[in-house]
C-alpha positions, 0 to 999 in steps of 0.5 A: 103427832110425833115425836111427842105423841100429842093429840092433834085436835081441831082446837089445838090446831086452831090455837096454832093457827091463831098464833101464826096469824092465820085468818079463818079462810086459811084453816081449810089448808092448815087442816088438810096439811096437818092431815097429810103429815099425820098419814103413816107414809109421811113418817112425821116422827122420824122426820121431826127427829132426824139430823137432816135439814128437812121441813114440810113443803106445802103445795096448794092446788085448785080453787083453794089457792084463791078461796083461802086468802090468796096463796101466792104462786108467782114472783117471790112465792116462797119469800116474804110479803104473802100473809096466807103463805107465811101464816099457813106454813107457820101454823103447821110448824107451830103444831109440829112443835107445840103438839108434836113436841119437836124442840131443837136439840131435844127431839128435833135433832136437825143439825142446822135446820133451814128457814123452811122450818119457819114456813114453807108454803106456796101454790102452783101457778096453774095459769102460767103452766103449760101442763095439767095442774099437779093435783090433776096429775095425782088423780084429783078433779080440776075443781077439787082443791088439794095440798101436797106435802113432802119433807124438803131441803131448802131450795137449790137454785138451778140457772139456765138461759134458754136458746130458742134456736137450739133443738136441744134446748130442753135437753140441756135444761133437763141436764141442769135440773138433774145436776141440782136434784141428784148431785153427790152431796144430797141424800137422794144420791147417797141414800136414794129413794125419797121424793124430791121437788122441782119448781119450774119457773114459767119460762123453763116450763115453756122450754120443756113443753116446746120440746114436746114434754109432758109432766110425766115425760119430765119426771121420767127424763129426770129419773133417768138422768139422776144417778151415779156410778159406785166409783163416783160415790166411793170417791166423794162419800166412801162411807156410803159406798156399796160393794154389790155389783148390782149397785154399780149404778145407783139411781137417786129415785126408785120411780119417776113418780117420786119426783114432784114437778110444779110451776111457780115463781117469776119467769127468768133464769132460775128454777128451784129443786128441793132434794129430800131426806130419803129415810124413814119407813116410807122413804120420805114419801109425798102425801096429797090430801083434799082441801075441804073448803067448808072446814074453817074456824071463826074466832070466838068473840 
C-alpha cells in the first residue's frame, strides 16, 4: 500500500477497523474497499501524495447495505450519526495512513485536504431509485454486493427546483448538474479525463426518469454538456491552456462511463456532485470490487 509500501494484511486491516470503531459485520465492506484501492488502476500511491484535495469515496450496493451494519443511504448519509458509514470509511483511512504511510505534509501532500479524509462512505438508496442499481449497471447481479471506490473532492451542492409543468424540466436539471460537475475551477475541466460522481436525490432522479432518461442517458448527456472552449480556459486559467487547434473544445471526460451516477439522500432542492483529481497513470479511475459477506473478523477474547 503506497506511498510507504506497507503490506496490507488482513490482521493489519482488522487493527485499523477496531481503531475506527467497526463491528465484525463491517469487515466485508472494509476488506472489499481496501482491495479496490489496491488495484493498479486506482493509482493509490499517486493519489495519496498529490497536493489535490481527494479522498476515496466508498459507495456500497446490494445486500451488504443491510447485512453489514445498516449502511445509510438516505437523509444525511454523508453526515454524522451512522456508525457503519463512519467506521467503514475511517477504517479505510486509518489503513491508508498506518499501512500506506500517508502523513500530512510528509507523504500526504494535500494542501488543505477535506473532511472526507476522515470518512467518506455511503450506500446507494436502491429502493428510492427509478434506475437499476449502480452495481448492476457495472455488470454485477442484483443479489451480489459490491463496493465502488473513486477519489473524490468534497461534495459540491447543486440546487434545482423542479417544475412539473415544464417539458424541459429534466434538461434544466442536467444543465445545473453539468455546471457543478465540470466548472472551470475543477481538475475535470482543466486536466480532463478522470472519473467523477453525481449523487441525485430521489426527487431529482424522478425528474430525469420522467424525462425518459436512463442512467446511461444521464451519463451521456452530462458528458456532452461538460466541456469548455480553449478561449474560456485561457481566460480563467491560462497556465493550463493548450494551443493545439484540435483542443479548441475540451471535454471534461473522455467517456460517459467516467461519470458515476447514483441515488441517495433526502428528497428536495439539492443533489451533490464530486469532481475528481484526474491525474495518475490511470486518470483517477473508479474501481468496483465484490463484497464477500462471509469475510468477517471476530474480536478475540
